[in-house]
LOLOMAR-710776 format. One record per residue (C-alpha): residue in three letters; x, y, z. Coordinates in steps of 0.25 Angstrom, whole numbers, plus 2048, in hexadecimal, padded with zeros to 3 digits. Layout:
! residues N
AlaXYZ ...
This chain:
! residues 652
MetCBD6E65A5 AlaCBA6F259B GlyCB76EF58C ProCBD6F5580 ThrCBC703584 ArgCC870158D ArgCD16FD581 AsnCD570B57F PheCE070F576 LeuCEE71057C LysCF771B575 SerD0671A576 AlaD1272056F GlyD15718562 ValD2371255E AlaD2670B552 AlaD206FD54F ThrD296F154B ProD2D6F353D SerD2C6E8532 LeuD3A6E2530 AlaD366DD522 AlaD396E5515 AlaD2D6EE512 AlaD286F7507 ProD2C70650A AlaD2170E510 ProD1C71A509 ProD2572650A ProD2472E517 LysD1D73C515 LysD27748515 ThrD2674D522 TyrD34753522 ArgD3A75E519 ArgD45758510 ThrD5275F50F ArgD58763501 PheD66760506 AlaD6D7554FF ProD7B74E4FD AlaD837534F2 GlyD8C7474F0 ArgD8B73C4E5 ValD8B72D4E5 GluD987254E5 GlnD9A7174E1 IleDA170E4EB SerDA07014E2 AsnD986FC4D6 AsnD8A6FC4DE LeuD8E7044EA TyrD8D7134EB ValD8D71D4F6 PheD8772C4F7 GluD8B735501 AspD7E73B508 ThrD7B73E517 CysD81730517 GluD8872750D ValD7D721505 TyrD817134FE ValD7B70E4F2 ValD7C6FF4EF ArgD776FD4E0 AspD716F14D9 GlyD6F6F44CB ThrD656FF4CB ArgD606FE4D9 CysD677014E6 ValD677014F5 LeuD6B70D4FD IleD7370B50A AspD6E718513 PheD6872450C GlyD6C731511 SerD6373C50C GlyD5F733500 LysD6673B4F6 IleD6C72F4F0 LeuD5F72C4E8 AspD637384DF HisD707304DB LeuD6B7224D8 ArgD677244CA GlyD757284C6 LeuD7971A4CC GlyD707124C3 IleD667104CF SerD587114CD GlnD5370B4DA ValD5670B4E9 AspD516FE4EF TrpD567014FD IleD5B70B507 LeuD63703512 HisD6670B51F ThrD72709528 HisD6C711534 HisD6271C537 HisD69729537 ArgD6373452E AspD70736526 GlnD6D728521 CysD5E72951E GlnD5A73851E GlyD5573650F AspD4D72A511 TyrD4073150F ArgD45732500 AlaD46723500 AlaD39722507 GluD3372C4FC GlnD387224F1 ArgD347164F8 IleD427104FA ProD42706505 IleD4B709511 AlaD516FE519 ValD57702527 ProD5E6FC533 AlaD546F453C HisD586FA548 GluD56708543 ArgD4970753B HisD4170F545 LeuD4A71B542 PheD4671A533 AlaD38715533 AspD3271B540 ValD3C727543 GluD31730548 AsnD2E727553 PheD3D728557 TrpD3D737557 ArgD3073655F AsnD3772F56A ArgD4673356A ArgD4A73A576 IleD52747576 PheD5074D583 GluD5874558E LeuD6173F583 TyrD6A734587 TyrD6772B57C ValD70733572 ArgD70729566 AsnD6F730559 AspD6272B555 PheD5F73A553 AsnD64738545 SerD58731541 LeuD4F734536 ThrD4473F539 GluD39737531 SerD3772852F ValD39721522 ProD3371451E ValD3C707520 AlaD3A6FC517 ArgD446F251E AsnD4D6F052A LeuD5B6EC528 GluD5C6E2533 AspD696DF53A TyrD716D4534 AlaD676D2529 ThrD696D451A PheD626DD512 ArgD626D8503 TrpD616E14F7 AsnD616DB4EA ArgD6F6D44EA ThrD756DB4F6 AspD746D7504 PheD766E250F PheD7A6DB51D ValD746E3528 LeuD7F6E5533 ProD7B6EC540 ThrD856F7543 ProD806FF54D GlyD8A70B551 HisD8671854A ThrD7771454C LeuD72709555 GlyD6A703549 AlaD7470553E ValD786F9534 ThrD836F652A LeuD7F6F151D ValD896E7517 AlaD886E2508 AspD906DD4FD IleD916E84F2 AspD996E64E6 GlyDA16DB4EB LysDA46E24F8 LysD9E6E1506 ValD996EF509 AlaD946F4517 PheD8B700518 SerD8E703527 GlyD86710529 AspD8E719533 LeuD9570E53A IleDA2713535 TyrDA672052D AlaDB471D529 ProDC071552F GlyDC171853E LysDB572253D IleDA6722540 LeuD9D72D53B AsnD9A734549 LeuD9A731557 TyrD8C73755B AspD8572C554 ThrD8D72155C GlnD8772656A ValD7A72056E AsnD7972357D TyrD7E72F585 GlyD8D72F585 GlyD8E72157E SerD9671C573 GluD8D71056F GlyD8E712560 IleD9D710561 AspD9C703568 LeuD916FE55E GlyD98703552 IleDA56FC556 TyrD9D6EF558 SerD956F254A LeuDA36F4543 AlaDA86E7548 ArgD9D6E0543 LeuD9D6E6535 ArgDAC6E3534 GluDA96D5536 LeuDA16D5529 LysDAD6DA521 ProDA76E5519 GluDB06E950D LeuDAA6F750B LeuDA4700516 CysD9A70A512 ProD9771451D SerD8B71E51E HisD95729520 GlyDA472951A LysDAA72250E ProDA871450B LeuDB470C513 ProDBC70150A AspDC36FB516 ProDB76F9520 AspDBF6EF529 GlyDCA6FA52B AlaDC070552C MetDB76FD536 AlaDC36F953F GluDC8707540 ThrDBB70C544 MetDB870154E ArgDC6704554 ArgDC4713556 LeuDB571155A AlaDBA707565 GluDC471156B TyrDBA71C56B TyrDB0713572 ThrDBA70F57D PheDBF71D57F GlnDB0722581 ThrDAB716589 GlyDB670E590 AlaDB070258A GluDB36F857E ProDAA6F8573 SerDA06EC572 AspDA66E6566 ThrDB26E256F PheDA86D9578 ArgDAA6CA577 ProDA56BE57D TyrDAE6B5586 AlaDAF6A6589 ValDAA6A3597 SerDAD694593 ProDB168D587 HisDA268B583 PheD9C69758A ValD9E6A6585 AlaD996B258B HisD976C0586 TyrD936CA591 LeuD966D758A ThrD8A6D6580 ThrD7E6DD586 SerD7A6D158D SerD836C558F PheD826BA585 TyrD886AC585 AlaD8C6A157B IleD8C69257F LeuD9668C574 SerD9467E570 AspD9F67556B SerD9867555D GlyD9A68455C LysD8B68755E AlaD88692569 MetD7D694572 PheD7B6A3576 IleD746A7583 AspD6F6B5580 TyrD746BE574 GlyD716CD576 SerD786D9571 AlaD876DB56E SerD896E4579 GlyD826ED583 MetD856F857A HisD7D6F256F PheD716EE578 SerD6F6FB57F AsnD70704572 PheD676FB56A GluD5D6F9575 ArgD5B707576 AlaD5B70A567 ThrD516FF564 AspD4470355E ThrD38701566 ThrD336F555D AspD416F0559 ArgD4A6E655F IleD576EA565 ArgD636E955B PheD6D6DD55B ValD7B6DC556 GluD816CF555 HisD8E6CC55E SerD976C2564 IleD946B655A AsnDA06B8551 HisDA96B955D LeuDA36AC562 LysDA56A5555 GlnDB46AA554 HisDB96A8562 TyrDB069D568 GlyDAD69455D MetD9E69755C LysD9869254F SerD89696551 ValD7F69C55B AspD7668F55C ValD6D694567 AlaD6A6A156F IleD636A057C ProD5E6AD583 SerD606AE592 HisD546B7593 MetD4A6BF589 HisD516CD58A AspD566D357D AspD646D6582 HisD676C7583 MetD616C2577 AsnD5F6CD56C GlyD696C6564 PheD616B9563 ProD596BD556 HisD666C0550 LeuD6C6B2554 IleD5F6AC54D ArgD606B4540 HisD6F6B353E HisD746A8545 GlyD6969D545 ThrD6969D554 GlnD5E69655C ValD5869D568 TrpD54695574 CysD4E69A580 LeuD4669858D AspD37696588 AsnD326A258F MetD3A6AB587 ValD356A6579 AspD296B0578 IleD316BB57B PheD3B6B9570 GlnD316B4566 AsnD276BE569 ProD2D6CB570 ArgD216D356D GlyD1A6CA577 HisD206D0584 AsnD236DD58C LeuD316D8592 GlyD3E6DF594 CysD486DE58A ThrD406D657F LeuD476D5571 GlyD3E6DC566 GluD406D055C ProD3A6C255D PheD426B655A LysD406A755A ValD4369E565 AlaD48690560 ArgD4668956E SerD4168B57C PheD43685589 ArgD3B683596 HisD406875A4 GlyD4967C5A9 GluD4B67659A ArgD5866F597 PheD5E66F589 LysD6B66B581 TrpD72674578 GluD7F66E571 GluD8766857C TyrD80671587 GluD7566D591 PheD6C679596 GluD6167C59F IleD5868859E ThrD5068E5A9 HisD4669B5AA SerD4D6A55B2 ProD456B15B4 GlyD486BE5BB HisD4E6C75B2 ThrD436C35A8 GluD396B85A8 TyrD3E6B459A GlnD4C6AF59F MetD536A25A0 AlaD6069C5A8 LeuD6769259F PheD706885A5 ValD7B68159F ThrD8967C5A1 ValD94680598 AspDA367D59A GlyDA16795A8 AsnD996865AC ArgD8B6845B1 LeuD856915AA AlaD786985AD PheD746A25A2 ThrD6A6AB5A9 GlyD686B85A1 AspD656C45A9 AlaD606BC5B6 PheD6E6BD5BE PheD7A6C65BD LeuD886C55C3 ProD876C65D3 AsnD8B6D45D8 ProD946D35E5 ArgD8D6DF5EA AsnD7F6D95E9 AspD826CE5F3 GlyD876C55E7 ThrD7A6C15E2 MetD786C15D3 ArgD726CD5CD HisD646CE5C6 AsnD5A6D75C1 LeuD4B6DA5C0 IleD436DF5B4 PheD356DE5B6 ArgD316DF5A7 AsnD396D35A5 HisD2E6CB5AD ValD336C85BA GluD2C6C05C5 AsnD2D6BF5D4 AspD366B25D3 SerD3C6B45C5 HisD4A6B65CB MetD496AB5D5 LysD466A15CA SerD536A65C3 IleD5C6A45CF ArgD566975D2 AsnD5A6925C4 LeuD686965C7 IleD6868F5D4 AspD626835D0 HisD6C6815C4 AlaD786865CB ProD8068D5BF ThrD8F6905C1 MetD8F69C5B8 IleD846A65B4 AlaD846AC5A5 ProD7C6B95A8 GlyD756C159E HisD7E6CD5A0 GlyD8D6CB5A5 LysD976C05A5 ProD946B25AA TyrD976B05B9 AlaD986A55C3 IleD8D6A25CC AspD8C69A5D9 GlnD806955E1 AlaD8269F5EC ThrD806AB5E3 MetD746A45DD LeuD6D6A25EA AlaD706B05EF ThrD6A6B55E2 GluD5E6AD5E6 GlnD5C6B45F3 LysD5D6C15EC PheD526BD5E3 ArgD496B95EF LysD4B6C75F5 GlnD466CC5E7 GlnD3A6C45E9 GlnD386CA5F6 LeuD3A6D85F2 PheD306D65E6 AlaD256D15F1 AspD286DD5FA ValD266E85F0 LeuD1B6E25E8 ProD0C6E05EC GluD086D35F3 GlyD066C85EA GluD096D15DD ValD186CF5DC AsnD196C95CE PheD0F6D35C9 GlyD186DE5CD LeuD246D85C6 AspD1D6D55B9 ProD196E15B1 SerD126D85A6 TrpD0A6CE5AF ValCFF6D35A5 HisD046D4597 ValCFF6D5589 TyrD056CB57F ProD0C6CF576 TyrD106DB57C GlnD146E256F MetD096E0564 LeuD0C6E1556 ValCFF6E554F AlaCF96EB542 ProCEB6F053F GlyCE26E453C AspCE96DA545 ArgCE36D154E LysCED6CE55A ArgCED6C4565 AlaCF36C8572 GluCF36C3580 ValCF16C858E ArgCFB6C1597 ValCFA6C15A6 ArgD036BB5B1 AsnCFC6B95BE TyrD066B95CA LysCFC6B75D4 AlaCF86A95DB ThrCEA6AA5D7 ProCE36AC5C9 MetCE26BA5C4 LysCD66BF5BB IleCDA6C85B0 GluCD36D15A7 ValCDA6D959B ThrCD66E1590 LeuCDF6E8587 ValCE06F8585 AlaCE26F9576 ProCDD70356B AlaCCF70356B AspCCD6FE55C TrpCD46F0560 ArgCCB6E4562 IleCD06DD56E GluCCA6CF571 ProCC76CC57C GluCC56DA582 ValCC76D558F LeuCD06C9593 AlaCCB6C35A0 PheCD36B75A5 GluCD96B05B1 ValCE86AE5B4 ProCEB6A25BD AlaCF46A55C9 AsnD036A65C6 ThrD026A55B7 SerD006AB5AA AlaCF46AC5A1 AlaCF16B3594 ArgCE46B658B ProCE56BA57C ValCDE6C7577 ThrCDC6CB568 IleCDF6D8563 GlyCD96DD556 IleCDD6E954F ProCD56F0544 ArgCDB6F1537 AspCD8700536 TrpCDD703543 ThrCE970D544 AlaCF370C54F ProCF7718557 AlaD05715557 ProD0F70A552 ArgD10705561 PheD0670756C AlaD01700578 IleCF56F857D AlaCF26F558C AlaCEB6E9593 AspCE16EE59E ValCE16E35A9 MetCD96DE5B5 AlaCDD6D45BF AspCD46CD5C9 GlyCCB6D95C7 LysCD56E35CA TyrCD76EE5BF LeuCE66EF5BC GlyCE56F85AF GlnCED6F85A3 IleCF96F05A9 ThrD006EB59C GluD016EF58E AlaD056EA580 ValD0C6F2575 ValD076F2567 AspD106F455A MetD096F754D LysD0F6EF542 AlaD166F7538 
C-alpha cells in the first residue's frame, strides 16, 4: 500500500455545518457588501397596552417593553430603532423572528451593526445565518419546487439563538412559548406570551384578518399544490387550543377576538383546499379503535398505533409526522445538517376520546425517521421512555455513525433494549420481539395479543396483499437500508412461526392474515433470492447488495482544528473464507492519520473493525464547512480503490 502521499485532499462543495443550539454572543457585524436603500416607513408607533406597542414597517413590528429594555417581534427595515427613545427604551435585548421572509428581517443588518442578538425559528436558521449557501444551490431552471423561499435575505446575518419548537424563550419576567405554525412558510413559529395580563400570540403571517390570509402564492410549495393551506389550517387549530386573547399578525391589525377570527379563517381555507384538491385537510384526520384497547392511525405519514392499558397508560408503536403533507414538505425543506421538523398530533384526541392519561413507552418498528421523528418530542414533553430492538440503539443515540436511508438527524436516549426473541411484559400485556430485516436491517416484529387479536407489528416489511400480485404480501427493497440475501426470508419465517391473525403495517390499516398468504409470500422471497444469485457474480451476492460492506465509523465526523478524533474502519466479510483487508484514509495532507495503513483479517461470514486516530493541526483551515474523505481499500491483494467515504462537518 502507498504511504502518506496517497492521502490527497478531496475537494467538495461546501454546505452549512450543524450550528450550536445554545445561546451565543452575537458575531461581529457583517461587512457591508450590499447597497443600503434610503426608503423608510413613515408611520409612528401605536400603543396596544401598557407594555405592548406596534409599528407598521414592511411588516408589523411589535415592541414588548420591560422598564427601559425591550424585545422586538420581527424587525422590518429596522426603522423601529429610531422610535424607541420616545418610548423610554434605551436597550433592545432581543429580536425574535416568526419566519424568514425579507419583509420580516430585511433590516437585520442594522441590528447586527448594533450587536443586538437575533433569535430565529430553528428550522429556518440556515436562511438567516447561511443564506449565501441557499442562493448558491437554489434551482431556478426546471423549476417545479415553487416554494417562495426566494423571499429570503440576500446576505447572512448572525444568529444568536434558535427558537426551538415547543420550547420557551425566557426574557426577564416574560416567557415566550414557541408554537410551530407552518403554513405561510414551512418553518414559521407563533410566539405566545402573557403581556399586561393578557395571553398574546404573535402569529407571523399565519392569519391576516378574520377569514383572510395575506396571499396565496406563499402557500404553494410544489407545482400546482396547496400545501401551505393544509398546513395553515392545522396550525390555526393548534393555536386555537392555546386560547390566546389577542392575536398580533405580521400584516394586518391586532385581532381582539382570536378564536372567532381563526375559526372563520379555518372554515374558508378548508373550503378553498377541498375545492382545489378534492381532499379533506389533514386536521380532520383522526385515529380509530380497532378494538377497545388497540387504536390505529393510518392517515399520518406512517401508521402509528396505541396499545391502551386499563391504567390509562399507552404504548405507542411508531410516532411519525402528523400527515403525509407534513412529512413530505418538511423533508424537502430540511437543511442538510438539520433534523426534519415535527409537529405534535393525536395525543389530545387520544386523551379526550380513548381515556389515555400518558404515553408511557414508545417502540419503533424500525429506524426510519418517518416512523419515529416524534420520539424526541415524546421524551422531552411527555416523559416517554423509548424501548427498541438492540441493533437500533446506536442508530438512535449516534445517528452520525452510519450512512443509512431515512436516518433522523437528532440523537435521543434509548431507555431499554431487547435481544432477538426476547419476551417482556408491559402493564397487563406480554410481548415477544424478533429481528425482522428486509426493509432495513434495523427493524423488528413485535407480537402481542390485545382484545383477543394476535397482533404482529411489522413496520415496512409487509403490506396488504394485492390480488393482482397472486395474493402475496407486498414488500420493498432499498439497498441503502442494508439488505442481505436472506433478510426477507428471516422476516417471513418470523411471521409463519408466530402465526398472527392480524398485521399492523407501517403504512395502511391493520389487516387480517392467514397461514396460506404467509407461505405464498415465503415462496416469493425464495424466488427473489434466486434472482439475486442469477444477476450478481458467483459467490458475491451479499457484496452486491450492501453498499457499505466497508465503511468508516462515524460516517459524519464533527471536528475542529486541534481535535484528535478516533474513528473505525468496519468490514463485513460475506465470504465463506477469511478476507485480508488493507485500508488507508485519503484525507487532507496536513492531517495526521495513525496508523497510516490498517491491515487485518476478517473471519468468514462475520464483521471486524480496526481503530484509526485522526489528528487535525490547530492552525489548519478547512476548505469548506462540509467536505469528504475516502477510504482506499485492498481485499485479498486486489486493489478495489476508494470504495467508501466519510463526510466531515466543521464545528461552528
